[in-house]
C-alpha positions in Angstrom: 118.2 118.3 95.3 118.7 114.4 95.7 115.9 112.0 94.7 115.6 109.0 97.0 113.6 106.0 95.7 112.6 104.1 98.9 110.5 100.9 99.1 107.4 100.8 101.0 109.0 98.8 103.7 111.8 101.2 104.0 109.5 104.1 104.1 107.5 102.5 106.9 110.5 101.6 108.9 111.8 105.3 108.8 108.4 106.5 110.0 108.3 103.8 112.6 111.7 104.8 113.9 110.7 108.4 114.4 107.8 107.5 116.5 109.4 105.0 118.9 109.1 106.1 122.6 111.8 105.5 125.2 109.6 102.9 126.9 109.2 101.1 123.6 113.0 101.2 122.9 113.4 99.6 126.5 110.7 97.0 125.8 112.3 96.1 122.5 115.7 95.7 124.1 114.3 93.3 126.7 112.5 91.3 124.0 115.6 91.1 122.0 117.4 89.9 125.1 114.7 87.4 125.7 114.7 86.1 122.3 118.6 85.6 122.5 118.2 83.6 125.6 115.4 81.5 124.1 117.6 81.0 121.0 120.5 79.7 123.0 118.2 77.5 125.0 116.7 76.0 121.8 120.1 75.3 120.4 121.4 73.6 123.5 118.3 71.5 123.7 117.8 70.5 119.9 121.2 71.3 118.4 122.1 74.1 116.3 120.2 73.3 112.9 116.9 72.5 114.6 117.2 75.1 117.4 118.0 78.0 115.1 115.1 76.8 112.7 112.7 77.0 115.6 114.0 80.3 117.1 113.6 82.0 113.6 109.9 81.2 113.7 109.9 78.5 111.0 107.8 75.2 110.9 107.8 72.2 108.7 106.0 69.0 108.3 106.8 66.3 110.8 107.4 68.7 113.6 106.0 67.9 117.1 103.3 70.1 118.7 106.0 71.1 121.2 108.4 72.3 118.5 105.7 74.1 116.7 104.5 75.9 119.8 108.0 77.0 120.6 108.3 78.3 117.1 105.0 80.2 116.6 103.8 80.5 120.2 100.5 79.3 121.8 97.8 79.3 119.4 94.8 81.6 119.6 92.4 78.5 119.4 92.7 74.8 119.1 90.0 72.7 117.4 90.3 69.0 118.0 88.5 66.1 116.3 88.9 62.5 117.4 88.1 59.7 114.8 88.9 56.2 116.2 92.3 56.3 117.4 93.5 59.4 115.5 93.5 62.9 116.8 93.4 65.7 114.4 94.1 69.3 115.6 93.8 72.6 113.9 95.7 75.4 115.6 94.5 78.9 114.8 96.7 82.0 114.6 94.5 84.7 113.4 94.2 83.9 109.8 97.0 81.3 109.8 96.4 77.6 110.7 98.5 74.6 111.5 97.3 71.0 111.2 98.4 68.1 113.3 97.5 64.4 113.2 98.4 62.4 116.3 100.7 65.2 117.5 102.7 65.5 114.3 102.5 68.6 112.1 101.0 67.6 108.6 100.1 70.9 107.1 99.8 74.7 107.5 98.0 77.4 105.7 99.1 81.1 105.8 
């Protein structure tokens, strides 16, 4: 008898693999192909370093709203405050938030 010590993530992955339907496999393959096309597009448009960074779902201070949206998708909600000439936005992603000032990412909260 062999004793196997699996991490929780590995156990969940094994359980998940057992319950995947053929339709889900096809959908994942399509999503994988779509993300490869998106990655190639982003690298061509922004160069390898920035394009790969965005396609991997990362954000950082100083990013534009366009790059943040390409990285994280469209937000669930946008809260906008205008004070004088300054526009402050809070993008809501479930329980995660991204903050912009005049179109530039200034902070995020996960």
